[in-house]
C-alpha positions as a Python dict, from the first residue, in 0.01 Angstrom:
ca = {
    (1, 'X'): (0, 0, 0),
    (2, 'X'): (93, -343, -130),
    (3, 'X'): (220, -195, -457),
    (4, 'X'): (424, 67, -274),
    (5, 'X'): (606, -204, -79),
    (6, 'X'): (669, -396, -399),
    (7, 'X'): (808, -84, -568),
    (8, 'X'): (1028, -7, -268),
    (9, 'X'): (1158, -362, -254),
    (10, 'X'): (1230, -358, -628),
    (11, 'X'): (1403, -20, -602),
    (12, 'X'): (1611, -144, -309),
    (13, 'X'): (1718, -457, -495),
    (14, 'X'): (1807, -255, -803),
    (15, 'X'): (2000, -7, -590),
    (16, 'X'): (2192, -289, -424),
    (17, 'X'): (2272, -440, -764),
    (18, 'X'): (2404, -106, -891),
    (19, 'X'): (2608, -57, -572),
    (20, 'X'): (2746, -412, -600),
    (21, 'X'): (2839, -350, -963),
    (22, 'X'): (3013, -23, -867),
    (23, 'X'): (3206, -198, -588),
    (24, 'X'): (3308, -468, -833),
    (25, 'X'): (3435, -201, -1071),
    (26, 'X'): (3649, -60, -789),
    (27, 'X'): (3786, -409, -729),
    (28, 'X'): (3857, -460, -1098),
    (29, 'X'): (4043, -129, -1111),
    (30, 'X'): (4254, -223, -810),
    (31, 'X'): (4336, -570, -937),
    (32, 'X'): (4425, -420, -1277),
    (33, 'X'): (4671, -191, -1098),
    (34, 'X'): (4829, -494, -930),
    (35, 'X'): (4890, -645, -1271),
    (36, 'X'): (5020, -312, -1405),
    (37, 'X'): (5273, -278, -1122),
    (38, 'X'): (5387, -638, -1157),
    (39, 'X'): (5440, -589, -1531),
    (40, 'X'): (5635, -271, -1454),
    (41, 'X'): (5839, -473, -1205),
    (42, 'X'): (5919, -724, -1478),
    (43, 'X'): (6033, -451, -1716),
    (44, 'X'): (6263, -304, -1452),
    (45, 'X'): (6396, -649, -1375),
    (46, 'X'): (6471, -706, -1742),
    (47, 'X'): (6637, -364, -1767),
    (48, 'X'): (6880, -433, -1486),
    (49, 'X'): (6995, -774, -1614),
    (50, 'X'): (7264, -647, -1855),
    (51, 'X'): (7420, -421, -1592),
    (52, 'X'): (7402, -700, -1334),
    (53, 'X'): (7581, -937, -1571),
    (54, 'X'): (7857, -685, -1634),
    (55, 'X'): (7891, -601, -1265),
    (56, 'X'): (7891, -968, -1170),
    (57, 'X'): (8155, -1083, -1417),
    (58, 'X'): (8368, -790, -1537),
    (59, 'X'): (8736, -805, -1443),
    (60, 'X'): (8764, -429, -1386),
    (61, 'X'): (8652, -294, -1051),
    (62, 'X'): (8559, 51, -1186),
    (63, 'X'): (8335, -92, -1459),
    (64, 'X'): (8174, -336, -1218),
    (65, 'X'): (8109, -60, -964),
    (66, 'X'): (7948, 171, -1223),
    (67, 'X'): (7716, -107, -1333),
    (68, 'X'): (7638, -207, -975),
    (69, 'X'): (7515, 148, -914),
    (70, 'X'): (7286, 117, -1216),
    (71, 'X'): (7158, -213, -1077),
    (72, 'X'): (7097, -49, -740),
    (73, 'X'): (6898, 235, -898),
    (74, 'X'): (6679, 5, -1109),
    (75, 'X'): (6639, -235, -818),
    (76, 'X'): (6512, 49, -600),
    (77, 'X'): (6251, 133, -862),
    (78, 'X'): (6152, -234, -883),
    (79, 'X'): (6107, -251, -507),
    (80, 'X'): (5885, 58, -525),
    (81, 'X'): (5671, -100, -799),
    (82, 'X'): (5641, -422, -598),
    (83, 'X'): (5548, -227, -287),
    (84, 'X'): (5274, -43, -478),
    (85, 'X'): (5147, -378, -608),
    (86, 'X'): (5128, -513, -252),
    (87, 'X'): (4929, -210, -138),
    (88, 'X'): (4687, -237, -431),
    (89, 'X'): (4659, -615, -386),
    (90, 'X'): (4572, -567, -22),
    (91, 'X'): (4299, -320, -115),
    (92, 'X'): (4176, -549, -391),
    (93, 'X'): (4173, -847, -157),
    (94, 'X'): (3959, -648, 86),
    (95, 'X'): (3720, -545, -193),
    (96, 'X'): (3712, -883, -370),
    (97, 'X'): (3416, -992, -162),
    (98, 'X'): (3205, -725, -335),
    (99, 'X'): (3199, -937, -648),
    (100, 'X'): (3068, -1230, -450),
    (101, 'X'): (3264, -1480, -659),
    (102, 'X'): (3482, -1732, -483),
    (103, 'X'): (3726, -1752, -777),
    (104, 'X'): (3782, -1376, -774),
    (105, 'X'): (3852, -1387, -402),
    (106, 'X'): (4086, -1685, -434),
    (107, 'X'): (4287, -1542, -723),
    (108, 'X'): (4310, -1206, -548),
    (109, 'X'): (4456, -1375, -241),
    (110, 'X'): (4707, -1548, -469),
    (111, 'X'): (4793, -1218, -640),
    (112, 'X'): (4855, -1054, -303),
    (113, 'X'): (5063, -1344, -172),
    (114, 'X'): (5285, -1352, -481),
    (115, 'X'): (5319, -971, -479),
    (116, 'X'): (5439, -987, -118),
    (117, 'X'): (5693, -1254, -213),
    (118, 'X'): (5813, -1046, -509),
    (119, 'X'): (5852, -740, -287),
    (120, 'X'): (6039, -932, -18),
    (121, 'X'): (6280, -1095, -264),
    (122, 'X'): (6333, -761, -437),
    (123, 'X'): (6399, -581, -108),
    (124, 'X'): (6664, -837, -16),
    (125, 'X'): (6813, -810, -365),
    (126, 'X'): (6818, -431, -327),
    (127, 'X'): (7012, -462, 0),
    (128, 'X'): (7267, -679, -180),
    (129, 'X'): (7286, -431, -467),
    (130, 'X'): (7355, -153, -217),
    (131, 'X'): (7627, -365, -57),
    (132, 'X'): (7775, -429, -400),
    (133, 'X'): (7779, -57, -484),
    (134, 'X'): (7958, 15, -154),
    (135, 'X'): (8207, -274, -182),
    (136, 'X'): (8576, -188, -163),
    (137, 'X'): (8697, -477, -376),
    (138, 'X'): (8586, -670, -683),
    (139, 'X'): (8529, -998, -499),
    (140, 'X'): (8282, -853, -251),
    (141, 'X'): (8107, -652, -522),
    (142, 'X'): (8058, -958, -741),
    (143, 'X'): (7945, -1174, -448),
    (144, 'X'): (7667, -931, -359),
    (145, 'X'): (7561, -860, -717),
    (146, 'X'): (7536, -1232, -799),
    (147, 'X'): (7332, -1287, -486),
    (148, 'X'): (7106, -1000, -595),
    (149, 'X'): (7069, -1165, -937),
    (150, 'X'): (6954, -1493, -782),
    (151, 'X'): (6705, -1311, -561),
    (152, 'X'): (6571, -1113, -856),
    (153, 'X'): (6505, -1434, -1048),
    (154, 'X'): (6289, -1550, -758),
    (155, 'X'): (6126, -1206, -738),
    (156, 'X'): (6049, -1215, -1110),
    (157, 'X'): (5884, -1557, -1082),
    (158, 'X'): (5666, -1427, -799),
    (159, 'X'): (5583, -1110, -993),
    (160, 'X'): (5480, -1313, -1296),
    (161, 'X'): (5260, -1535, -1078),
    (162, 'X'): (5104, -1226, -918),
    (163, 'X'): (5031, -1064, -1254),
    (164, 'X'): (4875, -1386, -1380),
    (165, 'X'): (4657, -1427, -1069),
    (166, 'X'): (4551, -1063, -1095),
    (167, 'X'): (4446, -1108, -1455),
    (168, 'X'): (4245, -1420, -1372),
    (169, 'X'): (4083, -1243, -1075),
    (170, 'X'): (3980, -958, -1305),
    (171, 'X'): (3848, -1207, -1559),
    (172, 'X'): (3642, -1401, -1305),
    (173, 'X'): (3477, -1086, -1169),
    (174, 'X'): (3334, -981, -1502),
    (175, 'X'): (2956, -947, -1480),
    (176, 'X'): (2902, -957, -1851),
    (177, 'X'): (3014, -1165, -2146),
    (178, 'X'): (3318, -946, -2217),
    (179, 'X'): (3599, -1158, -2073),
    (180, 'X'): (3885, -981, -2250),
    (181, 'X'): (4225, -942, -2091),
    (182, 'X'): (4329, -631, -1908),
    (183, 'X'): (4478, -357, -2122),
    (184, 'X'): (4848, -332, -2060),
}
């Protein structure tokens, strides 16, 4: 009888350890997705910079308008990537407790907070890009596109901070000696 209780207790502890490890793997997958979406956000942000520069400073209305539409399209995709990052960061933040490591929880909260900031800045920049694409004169178009550029710089800083926090959260939740960075 005594041995049976010992075996049951051992089996229960081992089962809990396996479950905890599986939950941590779910967390690591989610936090890796946050980083992936923030990196995608950065690539889209970089892609729209040339068109934004042309739209913001070209002397021809037709050229500026064509480039403002490109900015609007890429900006919309960036907002979508940021929104996905926020959703994944929220899920990861919820699951971060499964690792039981305070650093993982803290960095996950940071990743979520910065992802929210990136999304909010990008959404406001997108609204300005839409206004620029609809503008009836060059002055209004350039005003809105330059405002969108400033907002996207802030969004990019937040996205970089989110990606960094996500990588550190992933790193701190590793239960073995393999502390490599997340595959990009």
